PALUM-431374 format. One line per field, with one value per residue: x, y, z of N, C-alpha, C in turn. Coordinates in pm, whole numbers, plus 50000, padded with zeros to 5 digits. Example, Ala and Ser with C-alpha at 12.3 -4.5 7.8 and 13.67 -1.06 7.14 Angstrom:
BEGIN
n_c1 <- (51319;51285) .
n_c2 <- (49431;49775) .
n_c3 <- (50780;50708) .
ca_c1 <- (51230;51367) .
ca_c2 <- (49550;49894) .
ca_c3 <- (50780;50714) .
c_c1 <- (51320;51290) .
c_c2 <- (49670;50003) .
c_c3 <- (50780;50787) .
END
This chain:
BEGIN
n_c1 <- (47523;47676;47847;47670;47861;47946;48055;48275;48218;47938;47892;47956;47749;47491;47513;47589;47358;47217;47119;47315;47363;47240;47440;47671;47642;47666;47978;48043;47985;48116;48473;48591;48342;48358;48609;48529;48358;48481;48618;48746;48605;48342;48264;48219;48021;47838;47759;47627;47432;47290;47011;46969;46984;46812;46963;46954;47166;47294;47496;47607;47714;47974;47966;47859;47569;47355;47018;46694;46402;46063;45825;45581;45216;45225;45051;44807;44726;44903;45158;45460;45826;46140;46484;46755;46976;47176;47559;47809;48144;48460;48818;49082;49363;49572;49587;49679;49534;49187;49085;48789;48756;48666;48455;48380;48290;48118;48085;47923;47958;47825;47827;48081;48203;48367;48502;48550;48769;48760;49022;49076;49149;49190;48985;48887;48596;48458;48187;48018;48244;48450;48653;48961;49085;49347;49383;49711;49798;49942;50090;49997;49699;49437;49244;49068;49021;48793;48666;48587;48454;48434;48334;48536;48404;48531;48799;48721;48754;48794;48792;48932;48846;49009;48960;49070;48958;49038;49330;49273;49254;49297;49312;49320;49296;49391;49304;49382;49662;49776;49822;49837;49759;49736;49462;49392;49213;49016;48815;48474;48332;48220;48288;48048;48010;47791;47649;47609;47782;47676;47651;47579;47538;47824;47919;48010;47784;47725;47642;47695;47823;47750;48050;48002;47786;47713;47522;47251;47332;47309;47426;47439;47685;47896;48137;48287;48410;48527;48567;48751;48652;48489;48161;47851;47536;47195;46960;46618;46358;46237;45983;45999;46254;46477;46655;46667;46906;46991;46858;46873;46985;47077;47067;46966;46738;46584;46478;46629;46825;46842;46908;46832;46676;46604;46434;46371;46121;46219;46145;45921;45896;45779;45707;45810;45984;46020;46253;46307;46552;46605;46803;46909;46982;47052;47157;47245;47136;46971;46666;46423;46167;45887;45830;45717;45553;45560;45390;45339;45393;45517;45656;45857;46202;46413;46771;47038;47279;47541;47534;47458;47200;47056;46894;46625;46443;46137;46028;45808;45633;45592;45702;45932;46224;46367;46668;46709;46920;47022;47163;47046;46873;46731;46877;46627;46482;46241;45988;45804;45541;45264;45051;45156;45341;45578;45787;46045;46264;46519;46803;47096;47182;47487;47578;47620;47388;47384;47181;47194;47128;47245;47391;47460;47743;47955;48197;48568;48818) .
n_c2 <- (86905;86568;86458;86205;85881;85750;85557;85660;85651;85605;85859;86025;85931;86007;86253;86368;86408;86615;86961;87213;87471;87369;87158;87317;87442;87223;87223;87365;87161;86971;86862;86654;86605;86868;86826;86619;86751;86905;86755;86618;86405;86405;86604;86577;86384;86523;86742;86552;86446;86604;86817;87112;87439;87715;88039;88422;88658;88995;89225;89523;89840;89729;89515;89167;89011;88817;88772;88729;88619;88623;88543;88431;88441;88677;88693;88714;88954;88965;89103;89077;88985;89112;89129;89177;88910;88833;88913;88812;88798;88837;88813;89040;88940;89082;89241;89255;89241;89177;89310;89335;89273;89485;89474;89478;89385;89068;88720;88443;88040;87739;87748;87894;88200;88471;88695;89057;89305;89636;89752;89598;89325;88979;88716;88377;88247;88036;88087;87895;87709;87874;87874;88027;88123;88347;88487;88496;88718;88695;88905;89179;89299;89430;89706;89648;89404;89122;88865;88546;88239;87905;87545;87270;86945;86731;86683;86782;86970;87317;87616;87947;88216;88454;88774;89024;89284;89492;89476;89211;88991;88618;88432;88078;87984;87703;87548;87291;87299;87522;87725;87963;87942;88046;88150;88071;88284;88428;88666;88832;88975;89234;89333;89479;89699;89716;89483;89169;88880;88511;88192;87881;87579;87488;87668;87984;88257;88529;88854;89012;89247;89240;89278;89333;89434;89695;89828;89691;89432;89212;88972;88613;88480;88203;87999;87731;87547;87274;87234;87466;87634;87945;87980;88048;88094;88051;88302;88429;88460;88753;88924;89211;89176;89322;89364;89623;89789;89919;89748;89493;89162;88915;88599;88362;88139;88069;87823;87548;87672;87779;87935;88280;88524;88894;89149;89446;89515;89670;90017;89994;90078;90004;89777;89468;89167;88849;88559;88181;87957;87623;87349;87151;86787;86577;86726;86963;87214;87522;87613;87868;87952;88181;88349;88540;88854;89178;89470;89824;90167;90142;89895;89963;89882;90020;90145;90377;90467;90213;90138;89860;89590;89397;89096;88823;88534;88384;88091;87993;88143;88325;88579;88854;88929;89231;89454;89792;90029;90305;90635;90888;90864;90705;90354;90066;89764;89558;89396;89210;89132;89005;89274;89370;89531;89590;89757;89690;89718;89970;90135;90349;90600;90620;90343;90038;89852;89462;89157;88829;88473;88211;87938;87746;87530;87258;87254;87206;87426) .
n_c3 <- (86673;86572;86289;86101;86049;85765;85468;85275;84987;84973;85086;84905;84685;84826;84851;84618;84502;84606;84615;84489;84657;84901;84986;85034;85237;85423;85437;85649;85841;85916;85881;85741;85561;85422;85312;85142;84989;84821;84649;84335;84274;84339;84265;83977;83965;84124;83943;83739;83849;84029;84109;83912;84031;83938;83990;84044;83934;84037;83922;84041;84149;84121;84275;84334;84365;84530;84369;84523;84377;84319;84132;84145;84081;83998;83733;83879;84006;84224;84384;84291;84405;84469;84541;84712;84824;84953;84939;84732;84773;84695;84752;84670;84487;84520;84738;85047;85284;85358;85180;84915;84556;84328;84082;83761;83497;83423;83330;83302;83338;83361;83670;83677;83728;83526;83578;83508;83650;83789;83760;83524;83504;83511;83641;83718;83892;84153;84347;84484;84583;84655;84539;84301;84014;83909;83596;83377;83124;82796;82729;82791;82965;82749;82645;82463;82464;82479;82685;82730;82869;82883;82766;82702;82535;82473;82598;82820;82992;83074;82933;82824;82601;82438;82263;82096;81959;81830;81700;81602;81696;81817;82116;82290;82609;82788;83065;83138;83059;83131;82965;82678;82316;81988;81804;81470;81256;81008;80951;80871;81020;81281;81649;81837;82151;82233;82259;82466;82563;82589;82739;82682;82692;82718;82520;82356;82277;82064;81962;81613;81372;81060;80824;80557;80518;80700;80811;80845;80906;81122;81280;81432;81641;81719;81932;81933;82188;82204;81956;81896;81718;81531;81465;81239;81341;81299;81278;81430;81261;81091;81008;80910;80819;80890;81226;81458;81564;81837;81980;82059;82219;82386;82627;82853;82940;83247;83327;83215;83086;82802;82506;82420;82257;82229;82089;81911;81676;81362;81251;81414;81730;81956;81970;82088;82022;82198;82156;82189;82173;82030;82019;81760;81830;81643;81395;81484;81415;81470;81602;81618;81807;81881;82210;82352;82263;82323;82330;82329;82488;82736;82780;82613;82544;82494;82492;82611;82323;82326;82593;82769;82759;82993;83030;83149;83077;83199;83182;83302;83454;83218;83192;83153;83309;83357;83292;83246;83127;83179;83089;83176;83399;83700;83704;83630;83748;83591;83538;83242;83039;82870;82879;83065;83313;83510;83775;83962;84114;84193;84089;84150;83902;83862;83827;83627;83607;83560;83480;83554;83485;83680;83804;84044;84106;84167;84041;83943;83935) .
ca_c1 <- (47487;47763;47786;47701;47951;47945;48147;48287;48158;47813;47887;47954;47625;47409;47598;47559;47219;47175;47121;47441;47335;47217;47539;47748;47608;47742;48102;48079;47930;48231;48584;48582;48291;48427;48747;48500;48259;48572;48708;48732;48505;48211;48220;48164;47906;47723;47736;47560;47311;47229;46911;46991;46905;46893;46917;46957;47278;47289;47626;47597;47815;48125;47945;47813;47477;47243;46895;46566;46287;45974;45720;45452;45080;45240;44952;44689;44756;45003;45279;45615;45912;46253;46529;46925;46945;47323;47657;47920;48315;48591;48903;49184;49456;49691;49577;49750;49419;49060;49007;48723;48777;48585;48416;48344;48202;48095;48048;47859;47944;47835;47890;48193;48187;48487;48496;48716;48794;48762;49150;49112;49238;49060;48956;48779;48576;48355;48131;48010;48357;48527;48807;48968;49234;49353;49420;49753;49789;50045;50159;49935;49555;49414;49066;48974;49001;48693;48714;48452;48470;48357;48366;48573;48364;48613;48908;48659;48818;48743;48897;48916;48855;49021;48932;49129;48886;49158;49396;49169;49374;49223;49395;49255;49368;49376;49314;49456;49808;49769;49889;49751;49771;49679;49348;49423;49052;48967;48640;48406;48236;48300;48210;48031;48033;47649;47589;47665;47819;47641;47714;47502;47607;47970;47966;47959;47727;47738;47553;47799;47769;47862;48107;47941;47665;47712;47400;47133;47358;47331;47443;47462;47797;47915;48295;48258;48531;48589;48674;48798;48581;48364;48001;47753;47400;47078;46869;46474;46308;46224;45925;46044;46350;46608;46654;46679;47049;46996;46763;46884;47029;47106;47021;46933;46643;46573;46478;46672;46924;46797;46939;46709;46717;46510;46470;46301;46107;46257;46049;45809;45983;45726;45680;45935;45974;46158;46263;46381;46601;46626;46904;46910;47053;47116;47186;47326;47075;46915;46512;46343;46031;45864;45805;45654;45544;45525;45398;45267;45510;45582;45754;45994;46349;46529;46854;47112;47384;47699;47480;47415;47084;47036;46723;46624;46323;46128;45935;45709;45538;45568;45763;46066;46288;46462;46744;46729;47025;47005;47268;46998;46792;46828;46832;46556;46475;46126;45931;45708;45486;45176;44971;45217;45487;45603;45889;46055;46384;46573;46946;47106;47256;47606;47633;47574;47356;47385;47135;47267;47101;47358;47357;47558;47825;48101;48310;48688;48890) .
ca_c2 <- (86738;86513;86412;86023;85815;85661;85527;85796;85580;85624;85970;86059;85903;86108;86422;86390;86444;86718;87109;87305;87581;87314;87136;87399;87442;87091;87246;87401;87077;86854;86901;86566;86657;86950;86820;86533;86830;87000;86677;86633;86272;86456;86742;86525;86290;86636;86809;86503;86390;86706;86900;87244;87571;87860;88154;88552;88737;89123;89305;89635;89911;89677;89391;89056;89011;88713;88815;88653;88675;88554;88581;88330;88522;88798;88722;88743;89057;88963;89197;89018;89032;89129;89197;89103;88831;88820;88953;88730;88859;88803;88862;89096;88868;89199;89286;89168;89259;89094;89373;89308;89317;89541;89392;89555;89299;88905;88614;88313;87908;87664;87750;87952;88324;88530;88827;89161;89375;89753;89770;89519;89202;88857;88617;88269;88196;87962;88137;87816;87624;87977;87873;88136;88129;88468;88433;88598;88738;88650;89032;89252;89342;89523;89788;89601;89291;89032;88714;88439;88106;87778;87376;87138;86840;86629;86705;86749;87081;87469;87686;88080;88263;88603;88854;89161;89335;89633;89388;89115;88846;88532;88317;88029;87943;87588;87528;87176;87286;87665;87777;88031;87935;88130;88052;88177;88273;88502;88702;88941;89075;89275;89312;89604;89681;89742;89318;89128;88731;88421;88050;87776;87397;87537;87734;88117;88325;88665;88932;89095;89343;89196;89375;89353;89472;89692;89907;89614;89306;89140;88823;88541;88392;88095;87983;87607;87537;87144;87227;87572;87712;88003;87947;88148;88030;88132;88422;88442;88528;88888;88958;89328;89180;89353;89394;89733;89750;89925;89694;89364;89130;88749;88558;88243;88096;88040;87689;87473;87742;87796;88041;88344;88653;89004;89229;89557;89527;89788;90097;90000;90084;89976;89597;89379;89024;88730;88417;88099;87861;87492;87288;86951;86688;86515;86831;87100;87328;87612;87683;87927;87982;88310;88327;88654;88990;89296;89604;89945;90235;90094;89790;89957;89826;90105;90199;90467;90375;90183;90092;89688;89569;89235;89027;88666;88480;88306;88040;87915;88295;88381;88699;88910;89037;89310;89544;89882;90069;90477;90733;91015;90832;90562;90236;89988;89665;89540;89292;89273;89022;89071;89352;89332;89638;89665;89806;89625;89745;90061;90144;90464;90594;90593;90223;89983;89676;89351;89060;88703;88354;88162;87782;87720;87411;87234;87230;87235;87537) .
ca_c3 <- (86633;86536;86157;86088;86015;85645;85423;85169;84890;84990;85101;84749;84644;84869;84789;84424;84436;84695;84534;84528;84753;85008;84971;85061;85384;85501;85434;85758;85961;85957;85825;85635;85490;85381;85228;85041;84873;84753;84596;84220;84244;84377;84148;83852;84015;84157;83832;83633;83906;84116;84007;83892;84062;83892;84064;83972;83995;84008;83938;84062;84214;84132;84372;84301;84456;84472;84416;84544;84306;84338;84043;84181;84122;83903;83664;83966;84095;84358;84355;84262;84504;84409;84645;84728;84999;85003;84868;84700;84810;84604;84791;84602;84535;84538;84867;85180;85360;85308;85061;84810;84427;84241;83969;83645;83425;83488;83268;83364;83234;83426;83761;83712;83687;83476;83638;83497;83741;83762;83689;83397;83539;83444;83771;83720;84008;84142;84449;84558;84668;84709;84471;84202;83942;83817;83465;83320;82981;82738;82723;82867;82952;82678;82644;82302;82478;82531;82719;82717;82918;82775;82811;82591;82594;82410;82690;82983;83063;83073;82829;82798;82474;82417;82144;82090;81878;81743;81642;81535;81720;81917;82181;82390;82706;82833;83214;83163;83055;83211;82841;82583;82226;81877;81698;81330;81178;80953;80978;80801;81110;81359;81752;81911;82300;82314;82277;82552;82536;82688;82765;82667;82702;82708;82420;82377;82162;82066;81807;81583;81256;80915;80731;80413;80540;80844;80846;80883;80918;81278;81271;81532;81614;81859;81927;82001;82249;82176;81829;81846;81578;81527;81362;81214;81369;81225;81367;81393;81088;81096;80873;80870;80732;80971;81357;81529;81642;81932;82089;82071;82302;82390;82729;82870;83031;83402;83309;83143;83016;82656;82456;82391;82181;82251;81978;81916;81557;81302;81249;81518;81854;82091;81969;82115;82058;82262;82107;82241;82074;82054;81899;81718;81872;81552;81290;81550;81367;81562;81571;81693;81853;81961;82307;82382;82169;82428;82262;82429;82531;82884;82734;82525;82603;82437;82606;82535;82283;82429;82736;82735;82823;83001;83068;83183;83037;83308;83093;83375;83470;83061;83184;83146;83391;83256;83359;83130;83196;83122;83163;83250;83512;83773;83644;83666;83699;83584;83513;83164;82987;82794;82923;83225;83333;83654;83836;84107;84171;84130;84116;84082;83745;83861;83805;83478;83638;83499;83562;83489;83540;83752;83846;84115;84091;84266;83914;83962;83846) .
c_c1 <- (47620;47743;47761;47808;47975;48029;48135;48222;48026;47786;47859;47838;47524;47448;47575;47441;47159;47235;47264;47453;47336;47347;47647;47727;47695;47899;48173;48058;48041;48358;48645;48487;48325;48526;48654;48419;48374;48672;48647;48610;48360;48177;48146;48047;47812;47662;47618;47455;47233;47109;46974;46931;46950;46862;46981;47072;47283;47420;47584;47656;47938;48094;47869;47722;47425;47096;46771;46483;46202;45835;45573;45326;45134;45126;44793;44696;44846;45159;45402;45721;46054;46346;46687;46899;47116;47443;47772;48049;48395;48703;49017;49302;49604;49701;49653;49608;49305;48999;48890;48757;48669;48568;48319;48250;48173;48002;48052;47882;47940;47847;48008;48179;48346;48428;48612;48672;48783;48878;49178;49158;49114;49088;48855;48748;48449;48294;48111;48109;48449;48642;48808;49067;49240;49415;49530;49767;49918;50157;50109;49753;49520;49239;48993;49001;48851;48756;48568;48514;48389;48428;48419;48503;48441;48769;48847;48727;48773;48879;48843;48934;48923;49004;48983;49051;48954;49228;49332;49281;49268;49308;49296;49324;49312;49430;49382;49604;49838;49856;49780;49816;49688;49578;49372;49257;49045;48831;48624;48295;48290;48213;48187;47991;47906;47592;47687;47695;47724;47702;47590;47540;47759;47990;47922;47896;47721;47647;47689;47733;47865;47948;48070;47827;47634;47588;47287;47174;47368;47349;47477;47581;47816;48074;48242;48400;48640;48685;48754;48766;48480;48269;47952;47630;47280;46973;46735;46426;46209;46100;45925;46169;46476;46543;46685;46813;47027;46947;46720;46994;47000;47086;47018;46789;46661;46558;46517;46800;46955;46851;46813;46742;46569;46550;46366;46230;46151;46163;45925;45875;45917;45693;45846;45903;46069;46132;46330;46425;46601;46715;46895;47004;47135;47191;47302;47237;46967;46759;46490;46205;45989;45791;45732;45667;45493;45529;45316;45413;45602;45665;45870;46134;46441;46639;46972;47234;47502;47678;47414;47284;47108;46900;46739;46485;46278;46000;45802;45603;45529;45577;45906;46133;46404;46556;46781;46827;47014;47109;47188;46892;46847;46749;46727;46526;46315;46109;45803;45659;45380;45032;45000;45358;45480;45742;45940;46201;46468;46719;46969;47170;47411;47661;47559;47517;47336;47316;47186;47191;47243;47297;47500;47616;47933;48231;48417;48746;49021) .
c_c2 <- (86668;86435;86250;86008;85735;85630;85626;85743;85626;85762;86087;86044;85992;86237;86476;86455;86555;86861;87145;87389;87517;87233;87213;87465;87345;87123;87271;87301;87016;86868;86797;86552;86758;86930;86696;86610;86890;86895;86644;86515;86378;86558;86696;86466;86387;86682;86708;86480;86509;86788;87058;87358;87676;87976;88280;88639;88864;89205;89434;89720;89807;89566;89320;89001;88898;88778;88696;88729;88588;88597;88495;88450;88628;88827;88737;88868;89076;89003;89121;89079;88997;89179;89088;89067;88827;88883;88869;88789;88792;88895;88907;89029;88961;89269;89223;89144;89176;89190;89306;89342;89364;89517;89463;89519;89128;88818;88487;88152;87848;87643;87854;88086;88380;88641;88911;89227;89525;89788;89680;89411;89085;88754;88519;88233;88129;87986;88032;87719;87757;87979;88006;88085;88255;88458;88563;88609;88702;88780;89130;89274;89453;89608;89715;89454;89228;88916;88652;88313;87986;87645;87299;86997;86747;86615;86702;86887;87229;87555;87854;88108;88430;88648;88954;89189;89441;89546;89290;89013;88784;88413;88215;87993;87834;87583;87399;87183;87431;87737;87875;87944;88014;88064;88158;88177;88410;88552;88812;88998;89125;89294;89445;89576;89698;89580;89299;88963;88644;88291;87939;87658;87418;87614;87884;88171;88486;88754;89012;89168;89267;89286;89427;89414;89569;89769;89792;89467;89264;89011;88766;88471;88323;88098;87839;87576;87400;87128;87339;87660;87821;87934;88044;88065;88108;88223;88364;88490;88642;88942;89135;89325;89223;89344;89535;89705;89801;89857;89548;89286;88987;88730;88421;88181;88007;87900;87645;87529;87751;87922;88125;88484;88766;89126;89331;89554;89657;89870;90083;89959;90062;89830;89543;89228;88936;88575;88359;87978;87737;87414;87165;86892;86590;86645;86918;87212;87389;87654;87763;87932;88117;88282;88407;88778;89053;89431;89687;89990;90198;89972;89819;89930;89926;90157;90285;90394;90340;90120;89989;89653;89416;89210;88901;88650;88394;88238;88002;88049;88351;88534;88712;88972;89091;89420;89637;89989;90197;90577;90861;90983;90734;90464;90181;89850;89609;89440;89315;89167;89076;89144;89390;89431;89660;89690;89761;89659;89883;90096;90302;90489;90601;90457;90189;89816;89596;89233;88927;88604;88258;87999;87732;87531;87374;87194;87269;87324;87450) .
c_c3 <- (86532;86373;86182;85981;85900;85583;85305;85059;84870;85020;84964;84672;84654;84829;84668;84395;84535;84633;84574;84643;84901;85044;85035;85189;85489;85549;85623;85924;86032;85836;85755;85541;85368;85246;85116;84935;84797;84648;84448;84183;84249;84291;84021;83903;84031;84037;83724;83714;83962;84057;84019;83947;83997;83957;83978;84009;83961;84018;83935;84168;84246;84239;84295;84387;84414;84492;84461;84408;84301;84248;84053;84158;84043;83774;83732;84062;84210;84302;84379;84380;84428;84479;84685;84876;85034;84898;84845;84721;84768;84676;84669;84630;84555;84671;84978;85310;85305;85209;84954;84665;84397;84098;83848;83524;83467;83381;83316;83271;83345;83585;83821;83659;83648;83484;83556;83582;83684;83685;83602;83395;83522;83582;83727;83886;84039;84311;84575;84637;84678;84621;84360;84106;83876;83687;83404;83174;82911;82736;82831;82872;82830;82693;82544;82347;82522;82550;82746;82782;82876;82810;82678;82650;82556;82529;82816;83036;83003;82969;82832;82651;82489;82260;82162;81966;81762;81664;81575;81552;81840;81942;82251;82497;82773;82978;83267;83137;83134;83056;82754;82445;82144;81836;81571;81248;81115;80933;80894;80928;81237;81525;81814;82082;82342;82336;82363;82493;82623;82640;82741;82589;82674;82607;82420;82252;82170;81938;81737;81447;81151;80850;80589;80415;80673;80897;80909;80919;81008;81199;81431;81517;81736;81815;82012;82028;82252;82043;81789;81753;81589;81448;81333;81259;81302;81315;81325;81315;81132;81001;80835;80750;80796;81126;81364;81594;81800;82060;82054;82151;82311;82591;82723;82931;83141;83389;83207;83040;82868;82601;82402;82335;82189;82157;81954;81768;81457;81245;81336;81658;81957;82074;81983;82105;82119;82217;82186;82149;82129;81949;81898;81760;81739;81428;81368;81525;81481;81490;81666;81731;81918;82106;82383;82289;82287;82340;82391;82436;82676;82850;82646;82611;82569;82527;82513;82447;82360;82540;82681;82828;82854;83045;83080;83185;83154;83238;83180;83447;83333;83086;83158;83266;83333;83307;83199;83187;83096;83182;83227;83356;83580;83703;83662;83637;83685;83496;83381;83064;82902;82863;83050;83189;83487;83719;83981;84185;84086;84185;84106;83951;83736;83813;83686;83560;83576;83547;83471;83573;83558;83822;83914;84121;84161;84149;83969;83881;83850) .
END
């Protein structure tokens, strides 16, 4: 079928309202359309106008996969469906062939994936456009480094935060200038490998331990990429006073990409609470509402020490899709709700699977 010949400005208006996954298919229809879809003008309009599609990514066996998740009818005894639909392939820049990169970790921000390779390199990847940017450190990559990606709303550009947890160094990489700069920050907190980082509205959030109270002092931190400052964020109120260290994790909701937190009550290891955060537009303060409380032996989210847990909140069906990493048995993806526990997917114990909410976009790198 021959593509319809329309003015470019009109095509931009039409394409800006088409979901990203559907629009990506148009790239093979016509060379002119492919050029337009990759154009920066369309990317900005598309991000502002197109409906957001929340997909699920599974990182398993060093490969990124798209998961099809159907939870409709889960509360009416209709079996849910969770299956791999496709593999997202990332070519290795150091390979002269079409060899794929083995990915050890992945962080999502507004359609961009910041990937840590198995050999400890960093690459920013937009699977929707196929574009990549390999990030070069000032000196060398270190095992003690943490990297996250975020968005500077003032300068309308993406940035990367590097945190060296051993030497206590902080750097920001600016995509617009392709350069690193130091962030001078004193801190009274430490980062644990047990806990993940998540991105909400362009800023990064993560859990840390207070140096003043390392036994029970869990704190929630964020990094604002516009001001390049670390901020302390309020936690949900726990009637027991503390959270159990081994069973605390952050994620985002599939609908609306809101920050959420899962925590097992201290001294009550069979009771797990999930909260969803709302940020005030006027004050910037964070407030929390309890989304779900799950109790019972099957609902335990316990994992082995230093093995990160990932989960996604489905507000529409009022369930949690969770991945429990266990070094002694097969890893599982399960669906948990009130009086509901369903195992839907198994992986072998040789890998540490990670679940992520992924919103495809045509943002430019």
